[in-house]
Residue frames as a rotation matrix with the C-alpha (Angstrom) as fourth column:
MET 1
0.010 0.372 -0.928 -21.24
-0.994 -0.094 -0.049 45.53
-0.106 0.924 0.369 -5.66
ALA 2
0.514 0.264 0.816 -22.46
-0.328 0.940 -0.098 41.98
-0.792 -0.218 0.570 -6.26
ALA 3
-0.625 -0.779 0.045 -20.28
-0.331 0.316 0.889 39.72
-0.707 0.541 -0.455 -8.37
ARG 4
0.129 0.659 -0.741 -21.66
-0.979 -0.035 -0.201 38.99
-0.158 0.751 0.641 -11.77
ALA 5
0.043 -0.025 0.999 -22.51
-0.171 0.985 0.032 35.33
-0.984 -0.172 0.038 -12.41
TYR 6
-0.305 -0.225 -0.925 -21.29
-0.940 -0.085 0.331 34.01
-0.153 0.971 -0.185 -15.72
PRO 7
0.790 0.609 0.069 -22.88
-0.581 0.780 -0.232 30.97
-0.195 0.143 0.970 -17.33
ILE 8
-0.279 -0.886 0.371 -20.65
-0.684 0.454 0.570 27.89
-0.674 -0.095 -0.733 -17.35
ASN 9
0.150 0.231 -0.961 -20.50
-0.904 0.426 -0.038 25.71
0.400 0.875 0.273 -20.40
GLU 10
0.891 0.266 0.368 -20.99
-0.406 0.829 0.385 22.02
-0.203 -0.492 0.846 -19.58
GLU 11
0.735 -0.664 -0.137 -17.76
0.358 0.552 -0.753 21.21
0.576 0.505 0.643 -21.38
GLN 12
-0.040 -0.780 0.625 -15.86
-0.315 -0.583 -0.748 23.50
0.948 -0.227 -0.222 -18.98
ARG 13
0.691 0.366 0.623 -17.08
-0.691 0.083 0.718 21.78
0.211 -0.927 0.310 -15.82
LEU 14
-0.465 -0.862 0.201 -14.59
-0.878 0.421 -0.227 19.72
0.111 -0.282 -0.953 -13.83
PRO 15
-0.189 0.404 -0.895 -15.27
-0.177 0.883 0.436 16.00
0.966 0.241 -0.096 -13.78
ALA 16
0.731 0.525 0.436 -16.94
-0.543 0.061 0.838 14.59
0.413 -0.849 0.330 -10.68
PRO 17
-0.194 -0.853 0.485 -14.50
-0.980 0.185 -0.067 13.18
-0.033 -0.489 -0.872 -8.11
VAL 18
0.065 0.115 -0.991 -13.86
-0.394 0.916 0.080 9.47
0.917 0.385 0.104 -8.45
THR 19
0.579 0.181 0.795 -14.69
-0.813 0.209 0.544 7.38
-0.068 -0.961 0.269 -5.40
PRO 20
-0.459 -0.837 -0.300 -11.85
-0.846 0.514 -0.140 4.89
0.271 0.190 -0.944 -4.82
ARG 21
0.351 0.571 -0.742 -12.78
-0.343 0.816 0.465 1.22
0.871 0.091 0.483 -4.74
ARG 22
0.249 -0.360 -0.899 -10.41
0.791 0.612 -0.026 0.61
0.560 -0.704 0.437 -1.82
GLU 23
0.990 0.114 0.082 -9.89
0.037 -0.777 0.628 2.76
0.135 -0.619 -0.774 1.26
VAL 24
0.330 -0.922 0.204 -6.47
-0.669 -0.381 -0.638 4.13
0.666 0.074 -0.742 2.18
GLY 25
0.148 -0.245 0.958 -6.36
-0.912 0.341 0.228 1.87
-0.383 -0.907 -0.173 5.23
TRP 26
0.863 0.195 0.466 -6.79
-0.030 0.940 -0.339 -1.21
-0.505 0.279 0.817 3.04
TRP 27
0.792 -0.611 0.019 -3.92
0.005 -0.025 -1.000 -0.15
0.611 0.792 -0.017 0.80
ALA 28
0.190 -0.728 0.659 -1.76
-0.931 -0.348 -0.115 0.51
0.313 -0.591 -0.743 3.85
MET 29
0.349 -0.017 0.937 -2.31
-0.554 0.802 0.221 -3.06
-0.756 -0.597 0.271 5.07
ALA 30
0.986 0.000 0.169 -1.72
0.137 0.588 -0.798 -4.35
-0.099 0.809 0.579 1.54
LEU 31
0.495 -0.861 0.117 1.69
-0.461 -0.374 -0.804 -2.65
0.736 0.344 -0.582 1.56
VAL 32
0.091 -0.417 0.905 2.47
-0.964 0.192 0.186 -4.15
-0.251 -0.889 -0.384 4.97
CYS 33
0.676 0.231 0.699 1.60
-0.149 0.973 -0.177 -7.58
-0.721 0.016 0.692 3.62
ALA 34
0.923 -0.382 -0.039 3.75
-0.004 0.094 -0.996 -6.99
0.384 0.920 0.086 0.54
THR 35
0.194 -0.884 0.426 6.71
-0.865 -0.359 -0.350 -6.11
0.462 -0.300 -0.834 2.76
GLU 36
0.087 -0.100 0.991 6.19
-0.764 0.632 0.131 -9.20
-0.639 -0.769 -0.021 4.90
ALA 37
0.939 0.256 0.230 5.77
-0.043 0.751 -0.659 -11.34
-0.342 0.609 0.716 1.79
ALA 38
0.592 -0.797 -0.117 9.21
-0.410 -0.173 -0.895 -10.21
0.693 0.579 -0.430 0.63
PHE 39
-0.042 -0.597 0.801 10.62
-0.999 0.035 -0.027 -11.14
-0.012 -0.802 -0.598 4.04
PHE 40
0.385 0.240 0.891 9.23
-0.377 0.922 -0.086 -14.67
-0.842 -0.303 0.446 3.85
ALA 41
0.989 -0.089 -0.116 10.38
-0.083 0.307 -0.948 -14.97
0.120 0.948 0.296 0.24
TYR 42
0.208 -0.970 0.128 13.93
-0.812 -0.244 -0.530 -14.24
0.546 0.006 -0.838 1.41
LEU 43
-0.064 -0.193 0.979 13.65
-0.843 0.536 0.051 -16.93
-0.535 -0.822 -0.197 4.07
LEU 44
0.717 0.401 0.570 12.38
-0.082 0.861 -0.502 -19.52
-0.692 0.313 0.651 1.61
MET 45
0.831 -0.511 -0.220 15.04
-0.299 -0.076 -0.951 -18.57
0.469 0.856 -0.216 -0.93
SER 46
-0.048 -0.857 0.513 17.64
-0.984 -0.047 -0.171 -19.02
0.170 -0.513 -0.841 1.81
TYR 47
0.315 0.254 0.914 16.17
-0.527 0.848 -0.054 -22.43
-0.789 -0.465 0.401 2.55
PHE 48
0.964 0.094 0.249 16.62
0.143 0.606 -0.782 -23.59
-0.224 0.790 0.571 -1.05
TYR 49
0.543 -0.840 -0.005 20.05
-0.616 -0.394 -0.682 -21.97
0.571 0.373 -0.731 -1.30
LEU 50
-0.113 -0.566 0.817 21.23
-0.954 0.291 0.070 -23.91
-0.277 -0.772 -0.573 1.74
ALA 51
0.571 0.392 0.722 19.63
-0.220 0.920 -0.325 -27.07
-0.791 0.027 0.611 0.37
ALA 52
0.974 -0.199 -0.104 21.41
-0.076 0.145 -0.987 -26.68
0.212 0.969 0.126 -2.96
ALA 53
0.227 -0.952 0.204 24.75
-0.783 -0.303 -0.543 -26.17
0.579 -0.037 -0.815 -1.20
SER 54
-0.030 -0.181 0.983 24.35
-0.854 0.516 0.069 -29.32
-0.520 -0.837 -0.170 0.90
SER 55
-0.818 -0.333 -0.470 25.11
-0.535 0.740 0.407 -32.86
0.212 0.584 -0.783 -0.14
ARG 56
-0.576 0.694 -0.432 22.05
0.636 0.713 0.296 -34.12
0.513 -0.104 -0.852 1.74
TRP 57
-0.877 0.349 0.330 18.97
-0.443 -0.854 -0.273 -32.18
0.187 -0.386 0.903 2.80
PRO 58
0.852 -0.137 0.505 17.88
-0.500 -0.499 0.708 -32.56
0.155 -0.856 -0.493 5.55
PRO 59
-0.096 -0.995 0.014 21.31
-0.940 0.086 -0.329 -33.48
0.326 -0.045 -0.944 6.94
ILE 60
-0.227 -0.083 -0.970 22.25
-0.002 0.996 -0.085 -37.02
0.974 -0.018 -0.227 7.88
GLY 61
-0.844 -0.050 -0.534 20.60
0.500 0.290 -0.816 -38.02
0.195 -0.956 -0.220 11.12
VAL 62
-0.686 0.661 -0.303 17.59
-0.357 -0.669 -0.652 -35.73
-0.634 -0.339 0.695 10.61
GLU 63
-0.485 0.604 0.632 14.35
0.743 0.666 -0.065 -37.22
-0.460 0.438 -0.772 9.31
ASN 64
-0.716 0.384 0.583 12.07
0.271 -0.615 0.740 -35.46
0.643 0.688 0.336 6.89
PRO 65
-0.812 0.461 0.358 9.49
-0.577 -0.544 -0.609 -33.35
-0.086 -0.701 0.708 8.73
ARG 66
-0.758 0.622 0.195 6.46
0.568 0.777 -0.272 -35.38
-0.321 -0.095 -0.942 9.70
LEU 67
-0.871 0.402 0.284 3.28
0.013 -0.557 0.830 -34.40
0.492 0.727 0.480 7.92
ARG 68
-0.289 0.862 -0.416 0.43
0.861 0.424 0.280 -35.36
0.418 -0.277 -0.865 10.23
LEU 69
-0.032 0.261 -0.965 0.42
0.761 -0.620 -0.193 -32.24
-0.648 -0.740 -0.179 12.42
PRO 70
-0.800 -0.301 -0.519 1.31
-0.036 -0.839 0.542 -29.80
-0.599 0.452 0.661 9.58
ILE 71
-0.801 0.576 0.164 -1.54
0.323 0.185 0.928 -31.15
0.505 0.796 -0.334 7.47
VAL 72
0.054 0.825 -0.563 -3.98
0.993 0.017 0.119 -30.60
0.107 -0.565 -0.818 10.33
MET 73
-0.273 -0.239 -0.932 -2.50
0.478 -0.874 0.084 -27.11
-0.835 -0.422 0.353 10.84
THR 74
-0.995 -0.096 -0.007 -2.99
0.035 -0.432 0.901 -26.36
-0.090 0.897 0.433 7.16
VAL 75
-0.393 0.919 0.016 -6.63
0.691 0.284 0.665 -27.44
0.607 0.272 -0.747 7.30
LEU 76
0.052 0.391 -0.919 -7.16
0.927 -0.361 -0.101 -25.24
-0.371 -0.847 -0.382 10.37
LEU 77
-0.587 -0.356 -0.727 -5.76
0.171 -0.932 0.319 -22.13
-0.792 0.063 0.608 8.69
VAL 78
-0.955 0.270 0.120 -7.59
0.097 -0.098 0.990 -22.65
0.279 0.958 0.068 5.41
THR 79
-0.158 0.944 -0.289 -10.85
0.883 0.266 0.387 -23.22
0.443 -0.194 -0.875 7.29
SER 80
-0.100 0.075 -0.992 -10.24
0.745 -0.655 -0.125 -20.10
-0.659 -0.752 0.010 9.38
SER 81
-0.923 -0.243 -0.300 -9.82
-0.015 -0.754 0.656 -18.02
-0.385 0.610 0.692 6.23
GLY 82
-0.674 0.733 0.092 -13.10
0.376 0.233 0.897 -19.36
0.636 0.640 -0.432 4.91
ALA 83
0.024 0.689 -0.724 -14.86
0.999 0.007 0.040 -18.54
0.032 -0.725 -0.688 8.19
LEU 84
-0.379 -0.236 -0.895 -13.50
0.437 -0.898 0.052 -15.00
-0.816 -0.372 0.443 8.24
TYR 85
-0.998 0.059 0.009 -14.46
-0.015 -0.396 0.918 -14.41
0.058 0.916 0.396 4.62
TRP 86
-0.329 0.931 -0.156 -17.97
0.745 0.358 0.563 -15.61
0.580 0.069 -0.812 5.48
GLY 87
0.078 0.319 -0.944 -18.11
0.892 -0.445 -0.077 -13.07
-0.445 -0.836 -0.320 8.30
GLU 88
-0.747 -0.410 -0.523 -16.78
0.150 -0.870 0.469 -10.28
-0.648 0.272 0.711 6.10
ARG 89
-0.844 0.508 0.170 -19.45
0.183 -0.025 0.983 -10.98
0.504 0.861 -0.072 3.51
GLY 90
-0.090 0.844 -0.528 -22.01
0.955 0.224 0.195 -10.99
0.283 -0.487 -0.826 6.30
ILE 91
-0.161 0.006 -0.987 -21.14
0.611 -0.785 -0.105 -7.55
-0.775 -0.620 0.122 7.67
ALA 92
-0.984 -0.163 -0.069 -21.27
0.040 -0.581 0.813 -6.21
-0.173 0.798 0.578 4.11
ARG 93
-0.430 0.903 0.017 -24.97
0.290 0.120 0.950 -7.11
0.855 0.413 -0.313 4.32
GLY 94
-0.166 0.325 0.931 -25.34
-0.694 -0.710 0.124 -5.66
0.701 -0.625 0.343 7.82
ARG 95
0.731 0.431 -0.529 -25.30
-0.016 0.786 0.618 -9.01
0.683 -0.443 0.581 9.64
GLN 96
0.127 -0.715 0.687 -23.33
-0.849 -0.437 -0.297 -8.17
0.512 -0.546 -0.663 12.77
GLY 97
0.554 0.134 0.822 -24.08
-0.663 0.668 0.338 -11.46
-0.504 -0.732 0.459 14.53
ARG 98
0.972 -0.205 0.116 -22.63
0.232 0.748 -0.622 -13.41
0.041 0.632 0.774 11.62
LEU 99
0.401 -0.868 0.292 -19.45
-0.297 -0.425 -0.855 -11.34
0.867 0.256 -0.428 11.81
ARG 100
0.175 -0.323 0.930 -19.03
-0.983 -0.108 0.147 -11.99
0.052 -0.940 -0.337 15.53
ILE 101
0.798 0.157 0.582 -19.51
-0.251 0.964 0.083 -15.73
-0.548 -0.212 0.809 15.11
ALA 102
0.880 -0.473 0.043 -17.03
0.216 0.319 -0.923 -15.81
0.423 0.822 0.383 12.22
ILE 103
0.208 -0.847 0.489 -14.33
-0.617 -0.502 -0.606 -13.97
0.759 -0.176 -0.627 14.16
ILE 104
0.335 -0.046 0.941 -14.80
-0.874 0.358 0.328 -16.23
-0.352 -0.933 0.080 17.20
VAL 105
0.934 0.027 0.355 -14.48
0.085 0.952 -0.295 -19.35
-0.346 0.305 0.887 15.02
THR 106
0.679 -0.722 0.132 -11.41
0.028 -0.154 -0.988 -17.87
0.734 0.674 -0.085 13.31
CYS 107
0.171 -0.608 0.775 -9.77
-0.911 -0.397 -0.111 -17.11
0.375 -0.687 -0.622 16.66
LEU 108
0.578 0.103 0.810 -10.40
-0.559 0.772 0.301 -20.65
-0.594 -0.627 0.504 17.90
LEU 109
0.948 -0.227 0.222 -8.93
0.318 0.684 -0.657 -22.17
-0.003 0.693 0.721 14.74
GLY 110
0.475 -0.813 0.338 -5.93
-0.267 -0.499 -0.825 -19.84
0.839 0.301 -0.453 14.86
ALA 111
0.243 -0.349 0.905 -5.32
-0.970 -0.058 0.238 -20.65
-0.031 -0.935 -0.353 18.52
ALA 112
0.821 0.080 0.565 -5.47
-0.122 0.992 0.037 -24.35
-0.557 -0.099 0.824 17.67
PHE 113
0.818 -0.570 0.079 -2.86
0.174 0.112 -0.978 -23.77
0.549 0.814 0.191 14.97
VAL 114
0.185 -0.777 0.601 -0.47
-0.726 -0.521 -0.449 -22.10
0.662 -0.354 -0.661 17.41
THR 115
0.434 0.039 0.900 -1.04
-0.791 0.494 0.361 -24.89
-0.431 -0.868 0.245 19.95
LEU 116
0.946 -0.067 0.318 -0.24
0.191 0.906 -0.377 -27.59
-0.263 0.418 0.870 17.39
GLN 117
0.588 -0.789 0.177 2.88
-0.108 -0.294 -0.950 -25.71
0.801 0.540 -0.258 16.35
ALA 118
0.156 -0.502 0.851 4.04
-0.973 -0.226 0.045 -25.71
0.170 -0.835 -0.524 19.97
ILE 119
0.678 0.137 0.723 3.42
-0.352 0.923 0.155 -29.47
-0.646 -0.360 0.673 20.12
GLU 120
0.925 -0.364 0.105 5.38
0.261 0.411 -0.873 -29.93
0.275 0.836 0.475 16.90
TYR 121
0.352 -0.832 0.429 8.27
-0.590 -0.553 -0.588 -27.88
0.726 -0.046 -0.686 18.27
ARG 122
0.337 -0.198 0.920 8.41
-0.876 0.291 0.384 -29.99
-0.344 -0.936 -0.075 21.42
ARG 123
0.830 0.012 0.558 8.70
0.111 0.976 -0.187 -33.11
-0.546 0.217 0.809 19.27
GLU 124
0.820 -0.533 0.210 11.20
0.199 -0.078 -0.977 -31.65
0.537 0.843 0.043 16.78
LEU 125
0.442 -0.674 0.592 13.43
-0.804 -0.590 -0.071 -30.30
0.397 -0.445 -0.803 19.55
GLN 126
0.695 -0.167 0.699 14.04
-0.365 0.755 0.544 -33.87
-0.619 -0.633 0.464 20.67
GLN 127
0.612 -0.476 0.632 16.00
0.713 0.678 -0.179 -34.59
-0.343 0.560 0.754 17.49
MET 128
-0.239 -0.749 0.618 17.47
0.857 -0.462 -0.228 -31.16
0.456 0.475 0.752 16.66
VAL 129
0.194 0.197 -0.961 17.95
0.691 -0.722 -0.008 -27.77
-0.696 -0.663 -0.277 18.30
PRO 130
0.949 0.301 -0.095 17.94
0.150 -0.694 -0.704 -24.47
-0.277 0.654 -0.704 16.38
GLY 131
0.520 -0.809 -0.273 21.73
-0.802 -0.573 0.170 -24.11
-0.294 0.130 -0.947 16.51
ALA 132
0.442 -0.346 0.828 22.55
0.061 0.932 0.357 -27.68
-0.895 -0.108 0.433 15.45
HIS 133
-0.569 -0.580 0.583 23.08
0.637 0.138 0.759 -26.93
-0.521 0.803 0.290 11.75
ALA 134
-0.958 0.142 -0.247 21.87
-0.254 -0.819 0.515 -24.76
-0.129 0.556 0.821 8.86
TYR 135
-0.574 0.791 -0.210 18.77
0.222 0.397 0.891 -26.87
0.788 0.465 -0.403 8.28
ALA 136
-0.138 0.511 -0.848 17.59
0.986 0.154 -0.068 -26.56
0.096 -0.846 -0.525 11.87
SER 137
-0.699 -0.210 -0.684 18.32
0.391 -0.913 -0.119 -22.84
-0.599 -0.350 0.720 11.87
ILE 138
-0.919 0.349 -0.182 16.32
-0.362 -0.569 0.738 -22.02
0.154 0.745 0.649 8.74
PHE 139
-0.443 0.791 -0.422 13.50
0.479 0.607 0.634 -24.40
0.758 0.079 -0.647 9.70
TYR 140
-0.139 0.383 -0.913 12.94
0.978 -0.093 -0.188 -22.87
-0.157 -0.919 -0.362 13.13
THR 141
-0.823 -0.205 -0.530 13.49
0.182 -0.979 0.096 -19.31
-0.538 -0.018 0.843 11.92
THR 142
-0.868 0.494 -0.050 10.91
-0.197 -0.250 0.948 -19.57
0.456 0.833 0.314 9.14
THR 143
-0.197 0.851 -0.487 8.25
0.566 0.504 0.652 -21.41
0.800 -0.148 -0.581 11.11
ALA 144
-0.318 0.047 -0.947 8.76
0.913 -0.256 -0.319 -19.31
-0.257 -0.966 0.038 14.26
PHE 145
-0.946 -0.012 -0.323 8.39
-0.055 -0.979 0.198 -16.04
-0.318 0.205 0.926 12.38
HIS 146
-0.601 0.792 -0.109 5.22
-0.099 0.062 0.993 -17.35
0.793 0.607 0.042 10.81
GLY 147
-0.136 0.532 -0.836 3.94
0.881 0.451 0.143 -18.40
0.453 -0.717 -0.530 14.22
ALA 148
-0.673 -0.155 -0.723 4.63
0.539 -0.773 -0.336 -14.87
-0.507 -0.615 0.604 15.46
HIS 149
-0.927 0.365 -0.091 2.59
-0.324 -0.652 0.685 -13.48
0.190 0.664 0.723 12.56
VAL 150
-0.288 0.855 -0.431 -0.29
0.364 0.515 0.776 -15.81
0.886 0.067 -0.459 13.40
THR 151
-0.279 0.130 -0.951 -0.13
0.958 -0.024 -0.285 -14.67
-0.060 -0.991 -0.118 17.02
PHE 152
-0.897 -0.044 -0.440 -0.25
0.050 -0.999 -0.002 -11.03
-0.439 -0.024 0.898 15.95
GLY 153
-0.736 0.668 -0.110 -3.15
-0.204 -0.065 0.977 -11.87
0.645 0.741 0.184 13.67
LEU 154
-0.197 0.657 -0.728 -5.00
0.804 0.533 0.263 -13.36
0.561 -0.533 -0.633 16.64
LEU 155
-0.545 -0.047 -0.837 -4.48
0.655 -0.648 -0.390 -10.16
-0.524 -0.761 0.384 18.62
LEU 156
-0.952 0.200 -0.231 -5.79
-0.299 -0.767 0.568 -8.17
-0.064 0.610 0.790 15.67
LEU 157
-0.498 0.804 -0.326 -8.81
0.181 0.464 0.867 -10.48
0.848 0.373 -0.377 15.46
LEU 158
-0.256 0.381 -0.889 -9.55
0.963 0.179 -0.201 -10.10
0.082 -0.907 -0.412 19.17
PHE 159
-0.788 -0.058 -0.613 -9.40
0.186 -0.972 -0.146 -6.31
-0.587 -0.229 0.777 18.83
THR 160
-0.838 0.504 -0.210 -11.74
-0.385 -0.273 0.882 -6.48
0.387 0.820 0.423 15.84
LEU 161
-0.380 0.711 -0.592 -14.06
0.604 0.675 0.423 -8.81
0.700 -0.197 -0.686 17.77
ALA 162
-0.497 0.157 -0.854 -14.25
0.757 -0.403 -0.515 -6.32
-0.425 -0.901 0.081 20.66
ARG 163
-0.869 0.166 -0.467 -15.17
-0.315 -0.912 0.263 -3.57
-0.382 0.376 0.844 18.20
ALA 164
-0.707 0.643 -0.295 -17.78
-0.043 0.377 0.925 -5.85
0.706 0.667 -0.239 16.63
PHE 165
-0.286 0.604 -0.744 -19.45
0.913 0.408 -0.019 -6.38
0.292 -0.684 -0.668 20.00
LEU 166
-0.544 0.052 -0.837 -19.42
0.429 -0.840 -0.331 -2.62
-0.721 -0.540 0.435 20.52
GLY 167
0.451 0.832 0.322 -21.31
0.675 -0.082 -0.733 -2.17
-0.583 0.548 -0.599 17.26
HIS 168
-0.085 -0.585 -0.807 -18.57
-0.153 -0.793 0.590 -0.29
-0.985 0.173 -0.022 15.42
PHE 169
-0.945 -0.325 -0.021 -19.28
-0.093 0.209 0.973 -2.01
-0.312 0.922 -0.228 12.09
ASP 170
0.177 0.978 0.108 -22.21
-0.137 0.134 -0.982 -1.98
-0.975 0.158 0.157 9.72
GLU 171
0.472 0.058 0.880 -22.83
0.732 0.531 -0.428 -2.56
-0.492 0.846 0.208 6.01
ARG 172
0.926 -0.101 0.365 -21.45
0.164 -0.761 -0.628 0.89
0.341 0.641 -0.688 5.13
ALA 173
0.349 -0.816 0.461 -18.50
-0.813 -0.508 -0.284 1.17
0.466 -0.275 -0.841 7.52
HIS 174
0.936 -0.118 0.332 -16.40
-0.101 0.813 0.574 -1.94
-0.337 -0.570 0.749 8.20
LEU 175
0.570 -0.796 -0.205 -12.89
-0.556 -0.190 -0.809 -1.00
0.605 0.575 -0.551 7.11
GLY 176
-0.061 -0.613 0.788 -11.46
-0.982 0.179 0.063 -2.55
-0.180 -0.769 -0.613 10.28
VAL 177
0.515 0.316 0.797 -12.89
-0.226 0.947 -0.229 -5.90
-0.827 -0.062 0.559 9.27
LYS 178
0.987 -0.139 -0.080 -11.45
-0.058 0.155 -0.986 -5.61
0.150 0.978 0.145 5.76
VAL 179
0.286 -0.944 0.165 -7.98
-0.823 -0.330 -0.462 -4.77
0.491 -0.004 -0.871 7.07
THR 180
-0.061 -0.263 0.963 -7.95
-0.814 0.571 0.104 -7.59
-0.577 -0.778 -0.249 9.61
SER 181
0.749 0.433 0.502 -9.28
-0.082 0.812 -0.578 -10.04
-0.658 0.392 0.643 7.05
LEU 182
0.833 -0.486 -0.265 -6.62
-0.365 -0.123 -0.923 -9.07
0.416 0.865 -0.280 4.53
TYR 183
-0.068 -0.909 0.411 -3.82
-0.979 -0.019 -0.203 -9.66
0.193 -0.416 -0.889 7.04
TRP 184
0.064 0.134 0.989 -5.24
-0.584 0.809 -0.072 -13.00
-0.810 -0.573 0.130 8.14
HIS 185
0.950 0.279 0.143 -5.64
-0.037 0.553 -0.832 -14.26
-0.311 0.785 0.535 4.58
PHE 186
0.516 -0.838 -0.176 -2.06
-0.670 -0.266 -0.693 -13.19
0.534 0.476 -0.699 3.89
VAL 187
-0.200 -0.585 0.786 -0.78
-0.938 0.346 0.019 -15.20
-0.283 -0.733 -0.618 6.87
ASP 188
0.453 0.456 0.766 -2.70
-0.248 0.890 -0.383 -18.23
-0.856 -0.017 0.516 5.63
VAL 189
0.976 -0.117 -0.184 -1.29
-0.167 0.146 -0.975 -17.98
0.142 0.982 0.123 2.10
VAL 190
0.150 -0.978 0.142 2.24
-0.922 -0.190 -0.338 -17.67
0.357 -0.080 -0.931 3.48
TRP 191
-0.033 -0.133 0.991 1.73
-0.697 0.713 0.072 -20.88
-0.716 -0.688 -0.116 5.44
LEU 192
0.885 0.380 0.271 0.79
-0.072 0.685 -0.725 -22.73
-0.461 0.622 0.633 2.23
PHE 193
0.650 -0.731 -0.208 4.16
-0.445 -0.143 -0.884 -21.75
0.616 0.667 -0.418 0.77
ILE 194
-0.152 -0.716 0.682 5.98
-0.988 0.085 -0.131 -22.74
0.035 -0.693 -0.720 3.97
PHE 195
0.364 0.371 0.854 4.18
-0.469 0.866 -0.176 -26.07
-0.805 -0.337 0.489 4.10
THR 196
0.998 0.031 -0.046 5.06
-0.055 0.432 -0.900 -26.80
-0.008 0.901 0.434 0.47
CYS 197
0.453 -0.891 -0.006 8.71
-0.520 -0.259 -0.814 -25.76
0.724 0.372 -0.581 0.76
LEU 198
-0.293 -0.655 0.696 9.69
-0.935 0.045 -0.352 -26.98
0.200 -0.754 -0.626 4.23
TYR 199
-0.086 0.340 0.936 7.47
-0.635 0.705 -0.314 -30.03
-0.767 -0.622 0.156 4.66
LEU 200
0.810 0.498 0.309 6.79
-0.090 0.626 -0.774 -31.38
-0.579 0.600 0.552 1.18
SER 201
0.735 -0.487 -0.472 9.82
-0.634 -0.247 -0.733 -30.45
0.240 0.838 -0.490 -0.95
PRO 202
-0.228 -0.877 0.423 12.37
-0.916 0.340 0.211 -32.63
-0.329 -0.339 -0.881 0.98
ARG 203
0.055 0.329 0.943 10.35
-0.074 0.943 -0.325 -35.64
-0.996 -0.051 0.077 -0.21
TRP 204
0.934 0.335 -0.124 10.79
-0.118 -0.039 -0.992 -34.68
-0.337 0.941 0.004 -3.85
TRP 205
0.346 -0.886 -0.309 14.60
-0.936 -0.304 -0.177 -34.84
0.063 0.350 -0.935 -3.92
């Protein structure tokens, strides 16, 4: 016996499902960045706690961090974020070539940042080693962890670049680009805080 169909009042219909503005993968990376942001906040808070407990900061015999290389490093990271954003906007319009160029430029700028950090370390190690005192310890810990995050970001960019050359992204499906871009922008913003706190703030006291 066939089931009888009853008319449905429009007021009784369930509302249409809402399409989320952000994919689950994007929110997952956002939570990762939030966790890492808390980690760097603890490091910077430790830096200022140690500074407040010291009679002189940096300690006697240690010069304020030089600014020439860090300023160049800052310009490199900010420029890399702009390049990656340009590529992300391009793939949203279906321009795959623009995305590939943007990721390559971002990788080159990020690699230059890591190279300059290695040069800075070689110079800084001539006047202080990580275990010399609290200032050296927190300086190397904070900057080294950030360098590790930049290195991971480069690996993520290279993976995304390989997928871009394989044609995995288009104007409708490019979540991988969004996730990588979010992480890279996060790393860049963290560096701005590190640069302000570790390199500029000793000159204000």
